[in-house]
Every structure is written in structure tokens, then in C-alpha cells.
N, C-alpha and C positions, 0 to 999 in steps of 0.2 A: 844110778841106773836110769836112763832116760825112758820116758813114756813114748808111745807112738805119736801122740799129739805134739810132744816136744820136738821129736825128730822132724816131723813134717813142717812145723812152724819154723825151725831153724833153717831148713832148706829154703823156705820162702823168704826168710830174712836175708840169707846169703845171696839169693838170686836178685832181690831188690837192691842190695848194696853193690852188686857188680853190674847193674844195668846203667844205661846212660841217664835215666831219669832219677832224680833224687827220691829216696824212699820216704813214704808216708804210710806207715803200717801200724795198726792197732793190735795188740796182743790182749785178748780177753780170756781170763781164766780166774777161777776162784782162789781164795786165800790158800796158800800152800801148794798150789798146783805147778809151780816151777817157772813162774814168769821171771823172777830175778836171775835164775840160771841162764835163761835166754839172753837177758841184758848183759850179763858178764861175758858171754861168748861173743856177742855182737860187738861189744866195746873192744874186746881183745883183737878181733879181726880188723877193726878200724885203726887201732894203734899199730898193728903190724904193717898197715899201709901208710904209716907216717902221719896219721891224722890225730887231732885231739878230740876228746870225748867229754861232754858235759852231761852229768846225771842230775836231773832236776827233780826234787822231791818236795812235798808240801810242809813237812815239819822238821824241826831240829832233831827230834828223837830218831826219825827215820834216817836223817843224815848220819848220825852216829852209828846206827845199825848197819847201813849200807857200806859205810867207810870200813868198818871192821870186816865185813864179808868180802868186799873187793880186795882189801889188803891181804887177807888170808889166802884167797884163791890165786893171787898174782905173786905170792911170796917167792916162788922159784923162777920168776921172769923179770927182766929189766923194765918193769912198768912202774912209773911213779904215780901214786894216787894221793890226792889231798882232799880235805874237807873244807867247806866254806860256809859257816853259819854263825849265829850269835854266840855259840859256845867257844869260838876262837877269839883270841885277844886281837887287839888292833895291830900289833906287830906281826902276828901270824897271818892275819888277813892280808896285810901289805905284801908279805912274802909270797903268799899264794897267787895274788894278782900279778906280781912281777914274774913269777914262774910261768903263768899262763901266757903272758905277753911275749916272753923270750923263748917259749916252747920247751922249757925244761920239765914242765908238768904235763903228763899225758892224759890223766883222767882227773876231773874235779867233780866232787859230789857236794851239792849245795841246795839251798832253798831259793826263793824268788830273787834273792840278791844276784844270782847269776844273770838275770835278765836286765840288770841295771847297766847304765852307760859306763860306769867306772871299770867294769870287767871287760877286758879285751883279750882275744885269743890270737895266737900266731897263725894257726891253721886249723880252725874248727871243722871237723868232718862229720860229727854225729851228735845228736841230742837224744838222750833217753829220758822220757817223762814217766815217772812212777806215780801211780794214783792220779791218773789224768783227770778224773772227775772232780778233783779238789781245786783245779785251777779255773780262774775266771776268764771273762772275755778279753780283758785288757792284756793279760799275760799271753793268751793265745794269739792275739793280734800281733804281738811282738814276735812270736814264734813263726807266724805266717811269713814275715819278712825274711826269715832264715831258710824257709823250706824250699826256696828257689835254688839253693846251692848246697844245702846240708841235709843229710839223712836224718829222719825223725822216726823214733820208735817209741810209741806210747803204750803204757800198760795199765790195765784196770780190771777190777773184778766185776764192777757194775757200771757200764758206760752210761754217761748222761744221755738224756733223750736225743739231743741233736747229734751226738757222736754215733749213737746206735742207729739213728735214722740214716745217716750218711753211709753206715756200714751195710744196712739192709738194702738200700737202693743201688749200691755198687759204686758210690762216689769215693769211698775210702776203703783201702784193702784191709782185711781183718783176718787174723788167725785165732782160732778158738782152742783152748786147752780144756778138755772135758774129762780126762782120765785122772781120777784122784790118786793120791799117794797110797802106798800099801799100808794096811792095818790102820786106815783112817776111818772113823765112824761119824755118821751125821750127828749134828748137835740137836738134842731134844729141846724143843722150843715150847714155851708156855706164854700165853697172852691172857692177861686178866687184870682185874682191878687191884690197886695197891692195898695191902694189909700187912700189919706188923708181924702177924703170925707167919705169913708166907715168907717174908724176908728172913726172919730168925731161923725158920726151918731150913731154908736154902743155905744159909751160911753155916749152920751147924752140920748139915749133911756133908758139906765139902770139908769142913775141919775134921770130921771123923775119919776121912781117908787121907788126911794130912795134905790136903790141897790148899789152894789160894783162890781168892774171890776178887773180881772186878765189880765195883759198884759205881755206876755212871750217873752223875747228876750234873747237868750242863748249865748251872748258874753259879758263877763264882761268888756272888754276893751272899748266898746262904749255904755254901757247900760245907763250911765248918759246922753249921748247925745240923746238917744231915749226917755228918760223920759222928757227931756227938750222939745222935739218935741211934746210930748203928751200935755204938759202944754200949748204950743202955740196953738194947735188945739182946746183944750177945756180949756179955761182960768178959768172957774168956778170950775173945778175939782181939788181936793187935791191929789197930786201924790207923792208917795214915792218909793224908790228903795230897793231891797233885793237880795243878792246873797251870795254864800257860802264862799267868801273870806272876808266877814265882820267879825268883832269881835263878840264873843258869846253874850255879853251883848247887843250890838247894834242890832244884828239880832233878838234876843228874844224880844227886846223892840218894834221893827217894827211889828213883827207878832202879838204881844199882842195889839198894837194900831189898827191894821187892824181888829182884832177880835172885838174890842170895838168900831168900826166904827168911828175912829178919822180921817181917810182919805178915799178917794173914789177909787183910782186906785193904785194897787200895780204892779209896773214894776219889774219883777224878772226873774231869770234864771229858769231852770227846778228843782230848789230846792223845788218848790211847788208841784212837780209831785206826791209826796206821803206825807202824814202826816197832811195835812191841811183839816179841816172839818169846813168850814165857810158857813153856810146856807144862809147868806145874799148876797153872791157873786154868781151871776147868769149869768154873761157874761164873756166869755173867748176870748181873741184875741191872736193868736200865729203868731209872725212875722217869716218870712222865714221858713214856715212849711215844705217846700220841703226837708229840711235838717234833719228832724226828722224821727225816725222809727215809724212803725205802733203801737208798744206797747206804745211808748212815747206819741203819739198823742191821743191814747185812754185813757191813764192814765190822761193826762192833761184835756181832756174833762170831766173826772170824778170829777174834782175839782168843777164843777158847776152843778146845777140841784139837789142839795141835800135837797130841800125843796119843798113846794107845788107850787112855782112860776115856770113859764116857763123859761127855760134856753136857752142861745144862745152860740154857739161856732163858731168863725171865724178863718179859717185856710188860711192864706194869704202867697203868694209866690211872689218873685220879678218879676215885669212885664217886666223888661228889659232883663232877662236871660231866655233862653229856658229850659224847664223841661226835665230831663232825663227820660228814659223809666221806670225805677224802681220807681223814685219819682212820676211820673204820676200815676202808678199803686197803690202806697200807698195812694195817695190823693183820687183817685177814690174809693178805698176800704173803707176808713174812712168816705167818704161822703155817700156811699151806705149803710153801716152798722151803722146806728145811732139809732137803736131801743134799748130798755132795754135788757141787757144781751148779747150784741153783741161782748163782749170781746173774747169769744171762737171762734166765726166765724172769727174775725180778726186774731186771732192766727193761724188758719188754712190757711188763706191767706198769712200770714207771712211765714209759713212753705213752702208754694208753691213758694213764691218769693225767699226766701233765702236758702232753702234746710235744711235738717235735721241735718247736721253736722256729727260728729263722736261720736257714742254711748260710745266708750271706750277710746277715746282720748281727746284732749284739745279743739277741735272745737265744739262750740255750735250751729253753723249754717254752711251751705255750701252744695253744690249739690254733688250728687253721680257721680263719674268719672269712676269707674271700671266696674260697672254693671248698668243695667237699673233699673228704679224705681220699676217696677212690680217684677222683679227678687229679688231685695233687700227686698221688703216687704215679699216675699215668704220665703226667706232665714231666715229673722228674725222670721217670724211666725213659721217656722219649728223648729228653735232653742228654742223658747219659749214653743212650744208644747212638744218637747223632754224633756225639763227641768221639765215640769209639769206632765210628764208621759202619755201624751195623744198620741193616734195613729194618724199618719199623713195620711190624706185621699187622698193626692195627689199621682199620680203614680210616680214610681221611675224615676229619671232623667237619660236619656241616652245621653251621649255626643258623637257626631260624628264629627270628624275633618278630612275630606278627600277632595281631589281636585275635588269637584263637584260644578258646577255652578248652585246653587239652590237658587232662590229668586223670589220675585214678582217684575217684571220690572215696572218702573215708567209709561211706556206707557200702561201697562195692568191695573194697579190700580193707577190712577193719584194722589189720595189724600193720604198724609202720614198717617193721623190718621186711614184711612181705611186699609192701608197696615199693620200697627201695629196691628190692630184688626184682620186682616187675619192671621198674624203670630201667634197671641195668640190663636185663635180658632184652628188652625191646630196643634199647640203644645199640646193643651188640648185634641185632638182626640186620645184616647187610644185604638181604635179598627178600623178595616177596615170599618165597617159600619159608624162610625163617620167620618172617612176620606172621604168616598164616599159622605156623606151629605155635607161636606165642599166643595168638588170639584163640586158637583151639584149646590150649591149656587153661587160659583165663575163663573161657566159657564152661569148661568142664568143672573148674574149681569154684567159680563164683557166680555163674549164670550169665544171662544176656548182658552185653556191654551197654552201659548208659551212654548218653550222647558225648560227655567229655572224654570217656575212654575211647569211643569210636573216633573222635577227632584226634586223639593221641595216636591211634593206629594209622590214620591217614597222614598225619605229619611224618610218621616213620616211613611210610611208603614214598611220600614225596621227597624225603631226605635221601633215600636210596636213588631215586631217579635223578635228583640234582647232583649227587655224587658221580653218577655215570656220565653226566655232562661236564664234569669238572667244576661245578658250582659249589662254593664253600660258605657263602654268606647270602642270606635272604632276609631282608629287614625293611623297616619303614625309614624313609629319608624325606622328611617334609611331606609334600603332596604325592610322593612317588613310592613305589615298591622297588627296592634295589636288589638286583641280582649281580653277583660278582664272584669270581672274575669272569668276564666275558671279553676275551681278547679280540676276536674277529667275529663279524656278523656278515654272512654272505649278502650280496646285493639283493638277491631274491627275498631273503628274510627281512632286510631293511624295508623293502617296499611293502611287504606284508605287515610289518610293524607299523608303518605309517598309515596303512589302510585300516588296520584293526584298532590301533590305540593312538588317537591324535595327541600330540604333545610328547610322545615317547622319545627318549634320547639314548643314544649309544655313545658313551664317552670312552673312546678307545684308549686314550692316554691313561685314564684311571682304571680301565678295564671294568667299567660299570655299565649295566643296562638298567635304565630308569623307566619304569612303566607307570603312568598315572594310576593312582589308587582307584579301584572300582567303587561305584556307588549304586544304591538300590534304584535310583531314578536319575534320568538325565539332568533334570533341574530340581534342586531342592531335595535330592535324595540323601539318605543316610549312608553311613560307612558299612561296607560289606565285611562281615566277620564270620568266624567259625567255619561251618561246613561249606557255606557258599563261597567263602574266600579260598578254601582249599580247592574247590572245583575250579575256580578262576585260575588258581596257580597251575593246575594240571593243563588247562587250556593254553595258558601262556607257554608252558613247557613244550606242549605238542606243536605249537605254531612256530616258536622262535628258538628254543633251546635244545630240542631233541637231537641227539647225535645223528648225523647224516648216514643213511643206509642206502644200499643199492640192490634191493631185492628184484627178482625177475618179474617181468610184466605178467599180469593176470591173464590167463588164456581165455577166461570167460568174457571179460569186459575189455581186454586190450588196453589196460591202464596200468600206470606205475604207482606204487604205494608211497613213494618218497614224498614227504610233505613239501620239499623244495621245488618239485616239478609241477605241482598244482594241476595235474591231469592235462598236460599239453606237451609240446616239444621240450626235450631236455635242453639244458644249457649247452651241452656238447653238440647236440644236433643243430643248434643255431649259432655256432661260432662263439660259444661262451657267453652270449648275451641272455639275461634272464627274460622269461615270458615270451620267448620266440618272437613272433611278429606283433605282440600286443602292446609294446611300450606306449605308443601314441594313444591307443584306445584307453589304456589304464589312466594316463595322465588326464585325458578329456573327461573320463568318468569321474575321477576324483575332483577335477575342477567343477564339474556340474554339481557334485555333492556339496562343495564349499559354497557355491552360489545358492543352493537350496537352503543351506543353513542360515543365509543372510536374507532369506525371503524371496529370492529370485527363482522363478519357475522356468526352467529351460529343459527341453527333452534331451535325453541322452542319445548321442549319435550312434548309429548302427552301421558297422562296416559289412559289406557284402562278403559272402563266403567265397573263398578261393579254392579251386580244385588243385589237381596235381598229384593225386594219389596219396597224399599225406593228410594227417589230421588238420582240419580247418581251424582257423583262429576262432576263439569263442565269440558268441554273440551275446550282447547284454541289452536288457530292456527294463526301463524303469516303470514300476506300477505303484503309485502312491508312495508308501514308505517301504517298499520292497524292491528288490532288484533280482531278476532272473538272469543267470548266465548259462548259456548252452554252448557246448563244444561238440561238433558233429564229426564223426569219423566215417566217411563214406566207404572206405575199404572194408570196414568191419561191420557196417550197417548198424551202428550203435550211436546213441546220443547221450551225452552227459549233461544234466541240468543241475545247477547249484542255485539254491534260494538263499539270498542274503538280505539281512535287515539293515536299514539305514538309520544310524543314530544321528538325529538332527543336531544335537548339541555338539557332537564331536566330529560330524561330517565323515564318518567312517563306516565301513562295511563289516558286518559280522556274519560269517557263514552259519546257517542254521540247518541245512539239509543238503544232501547230495544223492541223486538217484540216477540210475542207468536204465535205458529202455531198449527194447529189441529193435526198434526202427527209428529213423530220424523223423518220420512223420509223427509218431507218438510223442516224441520229445518236443517237436515244434508245436504240437497242439497244446501241450502243457505250457510251453513258453508264451504262447499267445493268450493263455487264460490263467491268470495268477490265482484265481480262486481255486 
């Protein structure tokens, strides 16, 4: 009787097998939840379509078990199943490889030998990988070469960190089996220090109900000594030893004897981790459990509890040796997650402890070193969304690398998790309203913001303004501050850039705008940093990068607020030429400033006002180190006067104030008196 999870997983597998893209699906389900049944049905479908199937398993014991299971299920159908492992003789192995090459064998079940170069298939259509976590990178690299044309179905109870990470971020398709079999009970788990009394009591309790015991000791060198110790503790128990270095015939004989209940306690290595399904064995004792991984502990626990009887698992560690931090976390996790279907939760804990590794390299576990975990997940999510053709809902990233002391001090937010949460929330605030909300919360929780926190808030505000202008990178490049990408810069803004920042460059081919770094003084000044640098950034943005707007003219002063129009005729009114009738005047004014920087004193030429019912060209007058610019609008009886400072070292003008007056006379009076 299928469970709902099995039915949905089988439908997903069928859909993948019938699609144009080769299947690469992971079936995640606990021990006994029906993964093998899905593999049997998927393999049968591939054989019906005239393809061959390879079932790859990690141990020879599991080869024998799967071979019997597949052969029994296909008994009434014309499907040829063969096994390939070290249990087969040389002649049997040659016959199997010949049958695979000529197509007479439909399904082969084997170990890593199937990946060798001597095994050739006539028409391989599907690979089933059981216990996927037991295979290393070398074997998976060989499988990658087949995935371009062959369906791959992997099965595991506890995915390794990299496989789980690929599943969580959507790189690899995954089906979960969470429904336990009927009348299945959780395994009662005990974690503690080793003691002879604990071992003898556990063995005798199982013998009293005529059950059998697995005793796991993962060192072949002294496993016989451990078995002798068990015989001393429980003399009435019949004890045997099994490990991977034994001969094939002897190992197979011991497993068959244990299956037929000819002895009570099997002392073995982790060779029993996969492949043994003995319903009468319901007590597990693991010696030196602190040296095992989470996946191994869970897989070993799955060897018991496969019947209606209550099962017990004892994970014992040496009492004389202190536990490491990671070992303690593993044992705590396996003790806490002992419910049915806990394999996926343990795999997530393993991912947290060991890290996700390298998705494209050889590491199947390991922590991220270059970027934080949140940024890593975001980067992977963006890559997956881009591959699928989905739109990224996250705002564009803006990188700002400048000498600004911007952070949340430890004294302001003492808790590290709260500081990280604060950084995350501020980074996600993509508008001034959201930034204000974050600042209000910080002030309510922690008090007034210190200067580094204020700088951090201003960086967030400037980041949002830069994003609105399409700027994604602001940083230091030699003696310049780099803004990019800046594809086009209108001619009016280029003139303004030359006037305000001598030496500034716009490299259209590289989409870079390079502005000389500001200094505290024209000669011998220091570098501008922190709040002063942020103020300078806002000035550059307002003058050169602010997106062009076309708001209506002000009724009160008759002027336009667009920075590119500079309070005079618009480009459209003057045939598309910037500055209306002022080009020659601007050039002469800048030339005079250059001469002044070299020590030459020449007065600035003044053009006479022209009538005609429209705004007159601006008048400029030099007074020491200041320049007053006036623009008279006779029709509106207003005058606009702009005061500019002259930077002798850079020969540039920097506007410092702009005022409007009710009459031209009042403005002209100010223009003639700089004080």
C-alpha cells in the first residue's frame, strides 16, 4: 500500500523521465519509508522503454539484498537482473559485462565497479544511486559526465551538506518521503558515557525478549578484543564478528547465520550501516560514538526498529576523554531528533555544523570564507532565478567602498545577532521612508545614534540615491572617486563638471566618471573622510548624477528647478545648445580663472544685457576670490544672483548661495557690492 508521499514522488519521477531534459532527482526519505520501491518502479519503466538500468550501491551486502529484492519483484516479467560485486567469481563477472555490452541484461546492481572503464552498456538509460551520501567526489564527477544523456535517480536518508544545499536553493530537484510505515515506532535513543553495566544490561534486556543485538566498533585492529569483552560481560550470549576485511565466503556466512538467528550479538564495523534488514535485531550499541558523523549515527540507528517491537539505540562515548564541541553537538542532535523521519532534520543540522562546501568544486562540506551566509544564499538564489528566467525582486546592489567610518558600535548594540539583524534591515531599506523607520526603531531601542551609526545611515541614504541614478559602484581609484556605470553625461553637466572639479574625467567607453578626491585645503590639505565625504558625495550627485526632471516653473520666481537648466534658457529654447547665449562668456570666465591660478590678474569681461522680452544672459563680476553671477528677467522684474567661490588651486567655481530679489535694482546693488 503506497503512502501519499510515495504516490506524489512517483508522479514527479515519471514526469522527469518523460521530459526532454535528463532527470536529476534526489529522493530523501528515512530508513524503511519506501525509497527502494520507487527505484524498482522507475527502473521497470526505463526497461519498458528499451533502456538499460544501473543500480549503484556502496557495499557488497547491499548488492546482495537489492539483487534478491529486484529479482523477486520482477519474477513475473521478462526482465533480466544481474549483480556485479566481489561476491561474483571472475567468470560470472565476465558474463555480466558481456551481457551489458550486447544488451541481454536489462538491470545490473553493483558497487563502484560499475563506474570503471571495463563496464560498457549497449543503451544505458538510467542510473539509480542508493545511499548517495556514501559516494565521494571522484565517483560523482564520473556520474556528471553521464547526466547529460542519462536519467539519474539518487536516494538517501541523510543528504550530505552540499547535496542538501543544492536541494534547498533549487539547483537540484528533490522529493521527500515523510510518511512512516504503519505500526512503526521511533527508536528510543540513549547518549552517555561507556560503562560495562550499561552494555550488559542492554544485551540481557534484548535477550530476554528473544531478540538480537548489533554492537558497532569501527576499528578492525581490536574488534576481536571487544567481542571477547562482550562475551565476558554476557556469558550466555552467542557473539560473532564481521568486518570488511574478511573473505567473501566467511562474511556472507556470518550475515546469513545472523539472519537465521544462529547467534545473538553481531560485533561489526560500519559495514552494517547499509544493506541489512533484520527485523529481529532491535538493540543497537555504538562504541566510541563521538567519532562518527551525524549521517552515520542516523543510518546505524536505522538498522533497528524495523518491526513492531520497540527498539533501543545506545550511543556511548569514552568516559575518560573530554568531548569536542562538534562531537558534543552531533550527539545532542542525534539524541534530540529521534522521531520517525528525522533524517532530513539531522541533515540540516549537519549542514549547519559542517558547511555547504563548494557547489562546483571538490568539497562536499565546509564553511563559506569569502562572503557571509546570507549573501551567499542571495547570490545562489539570484543565479538560479536568472537561469530559470525569473525576475529578481531584490533591489540592485550598490557597492560603496570609501574611507567612511560607518558601523554599529559594540557599545551601541551589544549583541552580535542584533547588530547583524540591524545591518540586514538597513541594507533592505530601499527608500528614505524605510531608512527613517529603521532609524526610529534604533533610537527607541538603543538611544541616540553615535557618529559611526549616523554615517552608516547616511551611506544607506546615498546608496538609495545612487541606485535611482543607475549607479552600482562608488569607490576610490587612485586620486579619484569612481562612479560607475555612467554611460552618458549631457554637455551641460560636462561643462559643470569641468567648472566645479578640475581634472575630472568621464570615460564613456568604460562607463566611469572620475572625480578628483576632495581635500580639506587647496594646498597641503588632508583627505576628506566620514561625514564631510558623505556631504561631498551628495553635492556631486545633485550636480552631475541626479536623474533629469522637468517640473513646472515656479510661479513666484519664474525659474526652473532642473539642475541642468541653471536658471536660464533651456536647451530646447536655444536650439539644443547648453547655456543659451553664454558659451563664449563661460569660456572667457574659465580662461580668466586659469590665468589667475598662474598669478596673472585680468578682469573678467562683462557682456551688456540684451533685451527682447526674454531672460537676459547672466552677468558675472569678479571680486577678489569670489564671483557674483546675476541673471535679470525684465519681464518678471526679478533678478537672480549666484555667489561662487574661486578655488585658486583648481581654477574652478563652486556655487555657495543663490538668492532672488523683487527688483533688478536690488539685485544689481548686491552685485556691485560683494560684501
